[in-house]
A tleap script that builds the chain and sets N, CA, C and O, in Angstrom:
source leaprc.protein.ff14SB
mol = sequence {
  NMET LEU ASP GLU ARG ALA ARG THR ALA TYR
  ARG ASN ARG LEU ALA GLU ILE ASP GLU ASP
  ILE ALA ASP ALA THR THR MET ASN ASP LEU
  ALA ARG ILE GLU LEU ALA GLN ARG ASP ARG
  GLN PHE LEU ILE ALA GLU LEU THR ARG SER
  ALA GLY ILE GLY ASP ARG MET ARG ASP VAL
  GLY GLY ASP ALA GLU ARG ALA ARG THR SER
  VAL PHE ARG THR LEU ARG TYR ALA ILE ASP
  ARG ALA SER LEU ILE GLU PRO VAL LEU GLY
  GLU HIE LEU ARG ARG SER ILE ARG THR GLY
  ALA MET CYS ALA TYR GLU PRO ASP PRO LEU
  THR ALA VAL THR TRP GLN CLEU
}
set mol.1.N position { -184.608 20.516 -132.231 }
set mol.1.CA position { -185.330 20.569 -133.472 }
set mol.1.C position { -184.354 20.895 -134.603 }
set mol.1.O position { -183.407 21.660 -134.424 }
set mol.2.N position { -184.598 20.319 -135.735 }
set mol.2.CA position { -183.741 20.531 -136.893 }
set mol.2.C position { -184.505 21.303 -137.964 }
set mol.2.O position { -185.670 21.021 -138.246 }
set mol.3.N position { -183.824 22.283 -138.553 }
set mol.3.CA position { -184.442 22.953 -139.683 }
set mol.3.C position { -184.188 22.114 -140.937 }
set mol.3.O position { -183.458 21.125 -140.888 }
set mol.4.N position { -184.788 22.510 -142.049 }
set mol.4.CA position { -184.690 21.707 -143.272 }
set mol.4.C position { -183.247 21.581 -143.755 }
set mol.4.O position { -182.852 20.531 -144.261 }
set mol.5.N position { -182.464 22.638 -143.604 }
set mol.5.CA position { -181.065 22.585 -144.042 }
set mol.5.C position { -180.276 21.557 -143.224 }
set mol.5.O position { -179.463 20.816 -143.777 }
set mol.6.N position { -180.514 21.513 -141.919 }
set mol.6.CA position { -179.822 20.549 -141.060 }
set mol.6.C position { -180.253 19.122 -141.399 }
set mol.6.O position { -179.430 18.208 -141.446 }
set mol.7.N position { -181.552 18.944 -141.635 }
set mol.7.CA position { -182.034 17.611 -142.010 }
set mol.7.C position { -181.390 17.147 -143.316 }
set mol.7.O position { -181.012 15.983 -143.443 }
set mol.8.N position { -181.266 18.044 -144.272 }
set mol.8.CA position { -180.627 17.695 -145.547 }
set mol.8.C position { -179.159 17.328 -145.334 }
set mol.8.O position { -178.663 16.363 -145.916 }
set mol.9.N position { -178.473 18.101 -144.503 }
set mol.9.CA position { -177.064 17.810 -144.208 }
set mol.9.C position { -176.934 16.444 -143.528 }
set mol.9.O position { -176.034 15.673 -143.860 }
set mol.10.N position { -177.820 16.142 -142.587 }
set mol.10.CA position { -177.787 14.837 -141.921 }
set mol.10.C position { -178.026 13.714 -142.921 }
set mol.10.O position { -177.354 12.684 -142.874 }
set mol.11.N position { -178.979 13.910 -143.824 }
set mol.11.CA position { -179.259 12.863 -144.819 }
set mol.11.C position { -178.073 12.666 -145.765 }
set mol.11.O position { -177.747 11.538 -146.133 }
set mol.12.N position { -177.433 13.763 -146.153 }
set mol.12.CA position { -176.239 13.653 -147.001 }
set mol.12.C position { -175.126 12.916 -146.263 }
set mol.12.O position { -174.429 12.084 -146.843 }
set mol.13.N position { -174.968 13.229 -144.982 }
set mol.13.CA position { -173.941 12.556 -144.179 }
set mol.13.C position { -174.265 11.077 -144.037 }
set mol.13.O position { -173.360 10.242 -144.037 }
set mol.14.N position { -175.553 10.743 -143.914 }
set mol.14.CA position { -175.938 9.327 -143.852 }
set mol.14.C position { -175.535 8.579 -145.121 }
set mol.14.O position { -175.072 7.440 -145.061 }
set mol.15.N position { -175.715 9.225 -146.260 }
set mol.15.CA position { -175.313 8.596 -147.526 }
set mol.15.C position { -173.796 8.363 -147.543 }
set mol.15.O position { -173.326 7.317 -147.991 }
set mol.16.N position { -173.039 9.353 -147.049 }
set mol.16.CA position { -171.577 9.196 -146.976 }
set mol.16.C position { -171.189 8.056 -146.044 }
set mol.16.O position { -170.278 7.283 -146.342 }
set mol.17.N position { -171.882 7.957 -144.917 }
set mol.17.CA position { -171.596 6.894 -143.950 }
set mol.17.C position { -171.904 5.533 -144.557 }
set mol.17.O position { -171.144 4.582 -144.376 }
set mol.18.N position { -173.024 5.440 -145.280 }
set mol.18.CA position { -173.359 4.167 -145.931 }
set mol.18.C position { -172.269 3.753 -146.917 }
set mol.18.O position { -171.913 2.578 -146.998 }
set mol.19.N position { -171.744 4.714 -147.661 }
set mol.19.CA position { -170.630 4.423 -148.585 }
set mol.19.C position { -169.392 3.992 -147.793 }
set mol.19.O position { -168.683 3.071 -148.197 }
set mol.20.N position { -169.140 4.653 -146.680 }
set mol.20.CA position { -167.989 4.324 -145.840 }
set mol.20.C position { -168.123 2.910 -145.277 }
set mol.20.O position { -167.147 2.163 -145.222 }
set mol.21.N position { -169.338 2.546 -144.861 }
set mol.21.CA position { -169.565 1.190 -144.341 }
set mol.21.C position { -169.330 0.160 -145.448 }
set mol.21.O position { -168.706 -0.876 -145.216 }
set mol.22.N position { -169.827 0.446 -146.639 }
set mol.22.CA position { -169.618 -0.487 -147.760 }
set mol.22.C position { -168.137 -0.631 -148.072 }
set mol.22.O position { -167.653 -1.741 -148.294 }
set mol.23.N position { -167.410 0.491 -148.089 }
set mol.23.CA position { -165.970 0.451 -148.364 }
set mol.23.C position { -165.226 -0.295 -147.263 }
set mol.23.O position { -164.347 -1.109 -147.546 }
set mol.24.N position { -165.577 -0.018 -146.002 }
set mol.24.CA position { -164.911 -0.682 -144.877 }
set mol.24.C position { -165.211 -2.181 -144.875 }
set mol.24.O position { -164.365 -2.989 -144.493 }
set mol.25.N position { -166.413 -2.542 -145.302 }
set mol.25.CA position { -166.771 -3.964 -145.383 }
set mol.25.C position { -165.923 -4.652 -146.443 }
set mol.25.O position { -165.443 -5.768 -146.242 }
set mol.26.N position { -165.746 -3.978 -147.570 }
set mol.26.CA position { -164.903 -4.524 -148.639 }
set mol.26.C position { -163.465 -4.715 -148.159 }
set mol.26.O position { -162.807 -5.696 -148.507 }
set mol.27.N position { -162.990 -3.764 -147.355 }
set mol.27.CA position { -161.610 -3.806 -146.858 }
set mol.27.C position { -161.489 -4.647 -145.575 }
set mol.27.O position { -160.394 -4.830 -145.045 }
set mol.28.N position { -162.632 -5.153 -145.088 }
set mol.28.CA position { -162.673 -5.934 -143.860 }
set mol.28.C position { -162.081 -5.158 -142.670 }
set mol.28.O position { -161.356 -5.713 -141.845 }
set mol.29.N position { -162.411 -3.869 -142.609 }
set mol.29.CA position { -161.927 -2.978 -141.539 }
set mol.29.C position { -163.016 -2.883 -140.461 }
set mol.29.O position { -163.873 -2.000 -140.507 }
set mol.30.N position { -162.967 -3.803 -139.495 }
set mol.30.CA position { -164.018 -3.900 -138.493 }
set mol.30.C position { -164.125 -2.661 -137.611 }
set mol.30.O position { -165.231 -2.258 -137.251 }
set mol.31.N position { -163.008 -2.055 -137.261 }
set mol.31.CA position { -163.034 -0.856 -136.418 }
set mol.31.C position { -163.728 0.294 -137.145 }
set mol.31.O position { -164.533 1.011 -136.551 }
set mol.32.N position { -163.420 0.469 -138.417 }
set mol.32.CA position { -164.041 1.527 -139.227 }
set mol.32.C position { -165.532 1.268 -139.407 }
set mol.32.O position { -166.329 2.206 -139.385 }
set mol.33.N position { -165.914 0.012 -139.585 }
set mol.33.CA position { -167.328 -0.340 -139.709 }
set mol.33.C position { -168.068 0.021 -138.426 }
set mol.33.O position { -169.141 0.622 -138.470 }
set mol.34.N position { -167.493 -0.346 -137.289 }
set mol.34.CA position { -168.138 -0.071 -136.001 }
set mol.34.C position { -168.299 1.429 -135.780 }
set mol.34.O position { -169.359 1.879 -135.345 }
set mol.35.N position { -167.269 2.199 -136.072 }
set mol.35.CA position { -167.327 3.655 -135.901 }
set mol.35.C position { -168.385 4.264 -136.824 }
set mol.35.O position { -169.161 5.119 -136.396 }
set mol.36.N position { -168.419 3.836 -138.068 }
set mol.36.CA position { -169.391 4.358 -139.028 }
set mol.36.C position { -170.813 3.984 -138.607 }
set mol.36.O position { -171.736 4.787 -138.745 }
set mol.37.N position { -170.986 2.767 -138.093 }
set mol.37.CA position { -172.320 2.360 -137.657 }
set mol.37.C position { -172.791 3.176 -136.450 }
set mol.37.O position { -173.975 3.495 -136.340 }
set mol.38.N position { -171.866 3.513 -135.545 }
set mol.38.CA position { -172.240 4.372 -134.410 }
set mol.38.C position { -172.656 5.753 -134.904 }
set mol.38.O position { -173.647 6.314 -134.435 }
set mol.39.N position { -171.892 6.303 -135.860 }
set mol.39.CA position { -172.260 7.606 -136.437 }
set mol.39.C position { -173.634 7.527 -137.097 }
set mol.39.O position { -174.455 8.434 -136.958 }
set mol.40.N position { -173.869 6.440 -137.808 }
set mol.40.CA position { -175.144 6.258 -138.498 }
set mol.40.C position { -176.303 6.182 -137.505 }
set mol.40.O position { -177.344 6.804 -137.717 }
set mol.41.N position { -176.127 5.429 -136.429 }
set mol.41.CA position { -177.175 5.315 -135.411 }
set mol.41.C position { -177.471 6.674 -134.772 }
set mol.41.O position { -178.629 7.008 -134.521 }
set mol.42.N position { -176.416 7.458 -134.511 }
set mol.42.CA position { -176.608 8.785 -133.925 }
set mol.42.C position { -177.427 9.673 -134.858 }
set mol.42.O position { -178.382 10.315 -134.422 }
set mol.43.N position { -177.059 9.714 -136.138 }
set mol.43.CA position { -177.771 10.552 -137.099 }
set mol.43.C position { -179.223 10.117 -137.261 }
set mol.43.O position { -180.118 10.957 -137.344 }
set mol.44.N position { -179.458 8.817 -137.305 }
set mol.44.CA position { -180.823 8.324 -137.434 }
set mol.44.C position { -181.638 8.704 -136.196 }
set mol.44.O position { -182.803 9.082 -136.318 }
set mol.45.N position { -181.043 8.608 -135.021 }
set mol.45.CA position { -181.747 8.999 -133.789 }
set mol.45.C position { -182.095 10.488 -133.819 }
set mol.45.O position { -183.195 10.870 -133.420 }
set mol.46.N position { -181.183 11.320 -134.282 }
set mol.46.CA position { -181.444 12.754 -134.359 }
set mol.46.C position { -182.550 13.064 -135.362 }
set mol.46.O position { -183.429 13.881 -135.088 }
set mol.47.N position { -182.508 12.421 -136.509 }
set mol.47.CA position { -183.553 12.633 -137.510 }
set mol.47.C position { -184.900 12.147 -137.009 }
set mol.47.O position { -185.921 12.792 -137.248 }
set mol.48.N position { -184.915 11.027 -136.324 }
set mol.48.CA position { -186.157 10.484 -135.778 }
set mol.48.C position { -186.720 11.412 -134.713 }
set mol.48.O position { -187.926 11.655 -134.669 }
set mol.49.N position { -185.848 11.930 -133.856 }
set mol.49.CA position { -186.277 12.830 -132.784 }
set mol.49.C position { -186.869 14.118 -133.337 }
set mol.49.O position { -187.772 14.696 -132.731 }
set mol.50.N position { -186.372 14.569 -134.475 }
set mol.50.CA position { -186.844 15.827 -135.051 }
set mol.50.C position { -188.115 15.663 -135.876 }
set mol.50.O position { -188.729 16.653 -136.275 }
set mol.51.N position { -188.513 14.413 -136.133 }
set mol.51.CA position { -189.695 14.167 -136.962 }
set mol.51.C position { -190.940 14.120 -136.097 }
set mol.51.O position { -190.922 13.608 -134.977 }
set mol.52.N position { -192.006 14.658 -136.629 }
set mol.52.CA position { -193.294 14.621 -135.942 }
set mol.52.C position { -194.143 13.494 -136.485 }
set mol.52.O position { -193.622 12.514 -137.017 }
set mol.53.N position { -195.438 13.629 -136.351 }
set mol.53.CA position { -196.380 12.621 -136.835 }
set mol.53.C position { -196.292 12.535 -138.356 }
set mol.53.O position { -196.259 13.561 -139.036 }
set mol.54.N position { -196.255 11.339 -138.880 }
set mol.54.CA position { -196.194 11.137 -140.325 }
set mol.54.C position { -194.870 11.575 -140.926 }
set mol.54.O position { -194.802 11.878 -142.118 }
set mol.55.N position { -193.811 11.614 -140.114 }
set mol.55.CA position { -192.466 12.011 -140.553 }
set mol.55.C position { -192.419 13.444 -141.065 }
set mol.55.O position { -191.522 13.799 -141.831 }
set mol.56.N position { -193.381 14.275 -140.647 }
set mol.56.CA position { -193.319 15.699 -140.984 }
set mol.56.C position { -192.394 16.365 -139.994 }
set mol.56.O position { -192.245 15.904 -138.862 }
set mol.57.N position { -191.763 17.465 -140.425 }
set mol.57.CA position { -190.901 18.207 -139.513 }
set mol.57.C position { -191.731 18.780 -138.385 }
set mol.57.O position { -192.843 19.264 -138.597 }
set mol.58.N position { -191.178 18.719 -137.181 }
set mol.58.CA position { -191.847 19.362 -136.052 }
set mol.58.C position { -191.769 20.860 -136.247 }
set mol.58.O position { -190.794 21.377 -136.794 }
set mol.59.N position { -192.788 21.547 -135.801 }
set mol.59.CA position { -192.812 23.002 -135.874 }
set mol.59.C position { -191.931 23.541 -134.762 }
set mol.59.O position { -192.233 23.359 -133.582 }
set mol.60.N position { -190.841 24.204 -135.133 }
set mol.60.CA position { -189.872 24.683 -134.149 }
set mol.60.C position { -190.516 25.646 -133.173 }
set mol.60.O position { -190.202 25.616 -131.983 }
set mol.61.N position { -191.394 26.486 -133.639 }
set mol.61.CA position { -192.010 27.467 -132.766 }
set mol.61.C position { -193.294 26.997 -132.128 }
set mol.61.O position { -193.986 27.801 -131.504 }
set mol.62.N position { -193.643 25.738 -132.255 }
set mol.62.CA position { -194.909 25.237 -131.767 }
set mol.62.C position { -195.149 25.484 -130.291 }
set mol.62.O position { -196.162 26.078 -129.921 }
set mol.63.N position { -194.232 25.037 -129.439 }
set mol.63.CA position { -194.400 25.218 -127.999 }
set mol.63.C position { -194.368 26.690 -127.619 }
set mol.63.O position { -195.164 27.138 -126.794 }
set mol.64.N position { -193.465 27.433 -128.209 }
set mol.64.CA position { -193.357 28.860 -127.895 }
set mol.64.C position { -194.622 29.601 -128.329 }
set mol.64.O position { -195.107 30.479 -127.615 }
set mol.65.N position { -195.147 29.251 -129.488 }
set mol.65.CA position { -196.359 29.903 -129.972 }
set mol.65.C position { -197.557 29.576 -129.088 }
set mol.65.O position { -198.372 30.450 -128.793 }
set mol.66.N position { -197.662 28.321 -128.666 }
set mol.66.CA position { -198.757 27.942 -127.761 }
set mol.66.C position { -198.644 28.693 -126.439 }
set mol.66.O position { -199.652 29.152 -125.902 }
set mol.67.N position { -197.436 28.823 -125.911 }
set mol.67.CA position { -197.244 29.562 -124.658 }
set mol.67.C position { -197.613 31.028 -124.840 }
set mol.67.O position { -198.279 31.616 -123.988 }
set mol.68.N position { -197.179 31.615 -125.950 }
set mol.68.CA position { -197.466 33.029 -126.212 }
set mol.68.C position { -198.970 33.273 -126.300 }
set mol.68.O position { -199.478 34.222 -125.702 }
set mol.69.N position { -199.682 32.428 -127.037 }
set mol.69.CA position { -201.122 32.624 -127.168 }
set mol.69.C position { -201.843 32.352 -125.854 }
set mol.69.O position { -202.857 32.986 -125.562 }
set mol.70.N position { -201.332 31.419 -125.063 }
set mol.70.CA position { -201.923 31.153 -123.752 }
set mol.70.C position { -201.779 32.367 -122.834 }
set mol.70.O position { -202.724 32.734 -122.136 }
set mol.71.N position { -200.616 32.980 -122.833 }
set mol.71.CA position { -200.396 34.189 -122.026 }
set mol.71.C position { -201.317 35.300 -122.506 }
set mol.71.O position { -201.929 35.995 -121.695 }
set mol.72.N position { -201.421 35.471 -123.824 }
set mol.72.CA position { -202.294 36.506 -124.387 }
set mol.72.C position { -203.744 36.311 -123.921 }
set mol.72.O position { -204.388 37.250 -123.453 }
set mol.73.N position { -204.243 35.079 -124.056 }
set mol.73.CA position { -205.628 34.795 -123.643 }
set mol.73.C position { -205.828 35.030 -122.147 }
set mol.73.O position { -206.839 35.595 -121.732 }
set mol.74.N position { -204.865 34.597 -121.346 }
set mol.74.CA position { -204.982 34.762 -119.897 }
set mol.74.C position { -204.987 36.231 -119.504 }
set mol.74.O position { -205.771 36.641 -118.649 }
set mol.75.N position { -204.117 37.026 -120.123 }
set mol.75.CA position { -204.105 38.469 -119.835 }
set mol.75.C position { -205.425 39.114 -120.244 }
set mol.75.O position { -205.997 39.894 -119.482 }
set mol.76.N position { -205.902 38.798 -121.423 }
set mol.76.CA position { -207.167 39.382 -121.891 }
set mol.76.C position { -208.331 38.986 -120.977 }
set mol.76.O position { -209.201 39.804 -120.679 }
set mol.77.N position { -208.337 37.739 -120.542 }
set mol.77.CA position { -209.380 37.283 -119.633 }
set mol.77.C position { -209.307 38.069 -118.321 }
set mol.77.O position { -210.334 38.531 -117.823 }
set mol.78.N position { -208.114 38.225 -117.762 }
set mol.78.CA position { -207.945 38.949 -116.498 }
set mol.78.C position { -208.359 40.414 -116.648 }
set mol.78.O position { -208.992 40.976 -115.754 }
set mol.79.N position { -208.005 41.028 -117.768 }
set mol.79.CA position { -208.393 42.428 -118.000 }
set mol.79.C position { -209.908 42.549 -118.132 }
set mol.79.O position { -210.510 43.477 -117.591 }
set mol.80.N position { -210.519 41.616 -118.847 }
set mol.80.CA position { -211.982 41.635 -118.975 }
set mol.80.C position { -212.649 41.490 -117.609 }
set mol.80.O position { -213.627 42.179 -117.320 }
set mol.81.N position { -212.129 40.604 -116.774 }
set mol.81.CA position { -212.690 40.417 -115.429 }
set mol.81.C position { -212.507 41.670 -114.582 }
set mol.81.O position { -213.421 42.086 -113.869 }
set mol.82.N position { -211.300 42.280 -114.666 }
set mol.82.CA position { -211.047 43.509 -113.905 }
set mol.82.C position { -211.978 44.625 -114.378 }
set mol.82.O position { -212.418 45.445 -113.572 }
set mol.83.N position { -212.277 44.664 -115.660 }
set mol.83.CA position { -213.158 45.703 -116.222 }
set mol.83.C position { -214.564 45.631 -115.665 }
set mol.83.O position { -215.248 46.649 -115.563 }
set mol.84.N position { -215.001 44.434 -115.303 }
set mol.84.CA position { -216.337 44.283 -114.722 }
set mol.84.C position { -216.437 44.998 -113.371 }
set mol.84.O position { -217.491 45.521 -113.010 }
set mol.85.N position { -215.328 45.012 -112.634 }
set mol.85.CA position { -215.311 45.619 -111.300 }
set mol.85.C position { -214.858 47.075 -111.368 }
set mol.85.O position { -215.437 47.946 -110.719 }
set mol.86.N position { -213.815 47.326 -112.164 }
set mol.86.CA position { -213.238 48.676 -112.301 }
set mol.86.C position { -213.068 48.993 -113.784 }
set mol.86.O position { -211.995 48.754 -114.337 }
set mol.87.N position { -214.095 49.524 -114.440 }
set mol.87.CA position { -214.015 49.795 -115.882 }
set mol.87.C position { -212.850 50.716 -116.271 }
set mol.87.O position { -212.250 50.522 -117.327 }
set mol.88.N position { -212.527 51.692 -115.456 }
set mol.88.CA position { -211.424 52.610 -115.774 }
set mol.88.C position { -210.098 51.845 -115.772 }
set mol.88.O position { -209.266 52.037 -116.658 }
set mol.89.N position { -209.908 50.989 -114.788 }
set mol.89.CA position { -208.692 50.167 -114.727 }
set mol.89.C position { -208.608 49.254 -115.951 }
set mol.89.O position { -207.548 49.135 -116.566 }
set mol.90.N position { -209.714 48.613 -116.300 }
set mol.90.CA position { -209.724 47.728 -117.464 }
set mol.90.C position { -209.323 48.453 -118.733 }
set mol.90.O position { -208.539 47.939 -119.531 }
set mol.91.N position { -209.866 49.659 -118.921 }
set mol.91.CA position { -209.520 50.435 -120.118 }
set mol.91.C position { -208.049 50.837 -120.110 }
set mol.91.O position { -207.379 50.790 -121.142 }
set mol.92.N position { -207.554 51.230 -118.943 }
set mol.92.CA position { -206.129 51.593 -118.822 }
set mol.92.C position { -205.243 50.391 -119.184 }
set mol.92.O position { -204.276 50.538 -119.931 }
set mol.93.N position { -205.568 49.219 -118.662 }
set mol.93.CA position { -204.761 48.030 -118.943 }
set mol.93.C position { -204.837 47.637 -120.414 }
set mol.93.O position { -203.833 47.219 -120.991 }
set mol.94.N position { -206.024 47.765 -121.035 }
set mol.94.CA position { -206.150 47.458 -122.470 }
set mol.94.C position { -205.228 48.340 -123.309 }
set mol.94.O position { -204.631 47.879 -124.282 }
set mol.95.N position { -205.119 49.604 -122.929 }
set mol.95.CA position { -204.262 50.536 -123.676 }
set mol.95.C position { -202.789 50.378 -123.331 }
set mol.95.O position { -201.932 50.746 -124.135 }
set mol.96.N position { -202.472 49.840 -122.156 }
set mol.96.CA position { -201.092 49.863 -121.659 }
set mol.96.C position { -200.343 48.541 -121.765 }
set mol.96.O position { -199.112 48.539 -121.739 }
set mol.97.N position { -201.037 47.430 -121.883 }
set mol.97.CA position { -200.361 46.134 -121.929 }
set mol.97.C position { -200.167 45.720 -123.377 }
set mol.97.O position { -201.117 45.657 -124.157 }
set mol.98.N position { -198.918 45.438 -123.719 }
set mol.98.CA position { -198.549 44.988 -125.064 }
set mol.98.C position { -198.174 43.515 -124.991 }
set mol.98.O position { -197.432 43.091 -124.105 }
set mol.99.N position { -198.692 42.752 -125.925 }
set mol.99.CA position { -198.339 41.337 -125.993 }
set mol.99.C position { -197.713 41.050 -127.348 }
set mol.99.O position { -197.799 41.858 -128.273 }
set mol.100.N position { -197.103 39.923 -127.447 }
set mol.100.CA position { -196.417 39.504 -128.673 }
set mol.100.C position { -195.333 38.540 -128.244 }
set mol.100.O position { -195.569 37.674 -127.402 }
set mol.101.N position { -194.143 38.680 -128.816 }
set mol.101.CA position { -193.032 37.834 -128.394 }
set mol.101.C position { -192.667 38.138 -126.945 }
set mol.101.O position { -192.209 37.259 -126.215 }
set mol.102.N position { -192.873 39.382 -126.535 }
set mol.102.CA position { -192.627 39.816 -125.155 }
set mol.102.C position { -193.881 40.536 -124.679 }
set mol.102.O position { -194.619 41.105 -125.483 }
set mol.103.N position { -194.120 40.511 -123.380 }
set mol.103.CA position { -195.228 41.257 -122.795 }
set mol.103.C position { -194.647 42.446 -122.056 }
set mol.103.O position { -193.577 42.360 -121.453 }
set mol.104.N position { -195.368 43.560 -122.110 }
set mol.104.CA position { -194.878 44.766 -121.438 }
set mol.104.C position { -196.042 45.621 -120.976 }
set mol.104.O position { -197.099 45.670 -121.606 }
set mol.105.N position { -195.819 46.285 -119.870 }
set mol.105.CA position { -196.757 47.290 -119.384 }
set mol.105.C position { -196.156 48.628 -119.789 }
set mol.105.O position { -195.123 49.038 -119.260 }
set mol.106.N position { -196.810 49.308 -120.732 }
set mol.106.CA position { -196.305 50.576 -121.260 }
set mol.106.C position { -197.415 51.620 -121.231 }
set mol.106.O position { -198.094 51.845 -122.233 }
set mol.107.N position { -197.595 52.253 -120.079 }
set mol.107.CA position { -198.633 53.284 -120.019 }
set mol.107.C position { -198.225 54.502 -120.837 }
set mol.107.O position { -197.042 54.713 -121.104 }
set mol.108.N position { -199.201 55.293 -121.227 }
set mol.108.CA position { -198.955 56.521 -121.977 }
set mol.108.C position { -198.086 57.448 -121.127 }
set mol.108.O position { -198.496 57.824 -120.028 }
set mol.109.N position { -196.902 57.825 -121.603 }
set mol.109.CA position { -196.014 58.669 -120.789 }
set mol.109.C position { -196.567 60.084 -120.574 }
set mol.109.O position { -196.121 60.787 -119.668 }
set mol.110.N position { -197.521 60.502 -121.387 }
set mol.110.CA position { -198.091 61.848 -121.247 }
set mol.110.C position { -199.245 61.887 -120.248 }
set mol.110.O position { -199.703 62.961 -119.857 }
set mol.111.N position { -199.708 60.704 -119.839 }
set mol.111.CA position { -200.808 60.635 -118.885 }
set mol.111.C position { -200.272 60.125 -117.553 }
set mol.111.O position { -199.727 59.024 -117.480 }
set mol.112.N position { -200.424 60.914 -116.518 }
set mol.112.CA position { -199.948 60.500 -115.189 }
set mol.112.C position { -200.855 59.403 -114.640 }
set mol.112.O position { -202.080 59.484 -114.731 }
set mol.113.N position { -200.230 58.383 -114.071 }
set mol.113.CA position { -200.981 57.293 -113.458 }
set mol.113.C position { -200.717 57.360 -111.958 }
set mol.113.O position { -199.568 57.335 -111.517 }
set mol.114.N position { -201.789 57.445 -111.184 }
set mol.114.CA position { -201.680 57.449 -109.734 }
set mol.114.C position { -202.368 56.194 -109.217 }
set mol.114.O position { -203.570 56.004 -109.403 }
set mol.115.N position { -201.589 55.346 -108.568 }
set mol.115.CA position { -202.127 54.102 -108.054 }
set mol.115.C position { -202.536 54.280 -106.598 }
set mol.115.O position { -201.778 54.841 -105.807 }
set mol.116.N position { -203.697 53.822 -106.245 }
set mol.116.CA position { -204.164 53.808 -104.859 }
set mol.116.C position { -204.504 52.361 -104.517 }
set mol.116.O position { -205.376 51.744 -105.128 }
set mol.117.N position { -203.794 51.843 -103.529 }
set mol.117.CA position { -204.030 50.441 -103.131 }
set mol.117.C position { -204.684 50.386 -101.782 }
set mol.117.O position { -204.964 49.299 -101.275 }
savepdb mol mol.pdb
quit
């Protein structure tokens, strides 16, 4: 994925390459034309790959955000289900599980937790 600054740099480089192709064509420098055209094709492929629907920039965090919210929903669903069977466990998990960019089990350090399996 490309951020806006990278896309701008690629577009500026494309303009330079187009000038280089025009100059090489004037000078009849076939090797330089071929090299510039390969560079141009690469940049266009990169810009195309980074574009979404309607040539809008793809959201860089899109997949990560969807995964994060999916994990959040799944954890909340599991805690709600556990609460139906063991309300004390459900309440403990609601207070102890942190979600966000990272998930963590962080029970209150002042409250002793004794697990019986």
